[in-house]
C-alpha positions as CSV (number, residue, x, y, z in Angstrom):
1,M,49.7,316.2,114.9
2,S,50.8,312.7,114.4
3,V,49.1,309.4,113.6
4,V,50.8,306.1,114.6
5,T,49.6,302.5,114.4
6,S,50.9,299.6,116.4
7,G,49.9,296.2,115.2
8,I,50.7,292.5,115.4
9,Y,50.0,291.8,111.7
10,E,53.6,292.6,110.6
11,R,57.0,291.8,112.1
12,R,55.8,288.3,113.1
13,F,56.5,284.7,112.4
14,V,54.9,281.3,113.0
15,A,56.7,278.5,114.7
16,N,55.0,275.2,115.5
17,G,51.6,276.7,114.8
18,T,52.1,279.6,117.3
19,V,52.3,283.2,116.1
20,Y,55.1,285.3,117.6
21,H,55.1,289.1,117.1
22,H,57.3,292.0,118.3
23,I,55.2,293.5,121.0
24,L,56.3,291.7,124.2
25,D,54.7,291.2,127.6
26,P,57.3,292.6,130.1
27,R,56.1,290.1,132.7
28,N,57.1,287.0,130.7
29,G,59.0,288.1,127.6
30,Y,56.5,286.5,125.3
31,P,54.3,288.3,122.7
32,M,51.5,290.2,124.3
33,R,48.1,288.4,123.9
34,T,45.0,290.6,123.8
35,D,41.9,290.8,121.6
36,L,43.5,293.6,119.5
37,A,45.3,293.3,116.2
38,S,46.1,297.0,116.0
39,A,45.7,300.4,117.7
40,T,46.0,303.7,115.9
41,V,46.4,306.9,117.9
42,I,46.3,310.6,117.0
43,A,48.3,312.7,119.4
44,R,50.2,316.0,119.2
45,T,53.7,314.3,118.8
46,S,54.9,311.1,117.2
47,L,56.6,310.1,120.4
48,D,53.4,310.3,122.3
49,A,51.3,308.6,119.6
50,E,53.8,305.7,119.5
51,G,53.8,305.1,123.2
52,Y,50.0,305.3,123.5
53,S,49.4,303.0,120.5
54,T,51.6,300.3,121.9
55,T,50.1,300.7,125.3
56,L,46.5,300.4,124.0
57,L,47.4,297.3,122.0
58,A,48.8,295.7,125.1
59,L,45.8,296.6,127.2
60,G,43.2,295.0,125.0
61,S,40.0,296.6,123.8
62,T,38.1,297.0,127.1
63,R,40.9,298.4,129.2
64,A,42.2,300.5,126.2
65,A,38.8,302.2,125.8
66,A,38.9,303.3,129.5
67,Y,42.5,304.4,129.1
68,V,41.7,306.7,126.2
69,Q,38.9,308.3,128.1
70,S,41.3,309.1,131.0
71,H,44.1,310.5,128.9
72,P,43.1,313.7,127.1
73,Q,46.5,313.7,125.3
74,I,45.0,311.0,123.1
75,L,43.0,313.0,120.6
76,A,41.5,310.0,118.9
77,A,42.0,306.3,118.7
78,L,40.9,303.4,116.4
79,L,41.2,299.9,117.8
80,I,40.9,296.9,115.5
81,R,40.1,293.6,117.2
82,D,41.3,290.2,116.0
83,D,37.9,289.4,114.6
84,G,38.0,292.5,112.3
85,S,35.6,294.6,114.3
86,S,36.6,298.1,115.3
87,M,36.2,300.7,118.0
88,S,36.5,304.5,117.3
89,L,37.3,306.5,120.4
90,H,37.6,310.3,120.9
């Protein structure tokens, strides 16, 4: 088992009042913008948990919740929104 968290609260900088972080939107090359600050995933391997946690963060909370339900390889997930609220998914 492995637990991995992807988040936008580290590896970031502010330039001209805009926060830039390291998880990029492949459509435009800019930091991904969703309502999530972090996504933690429990999976059988670290490689899977890493991929899933980044994917969930990029999807945002609503789409991430549906994604977890349709991927049984994700044993559990914890999503933290920008406002500090959380979602626990199994």
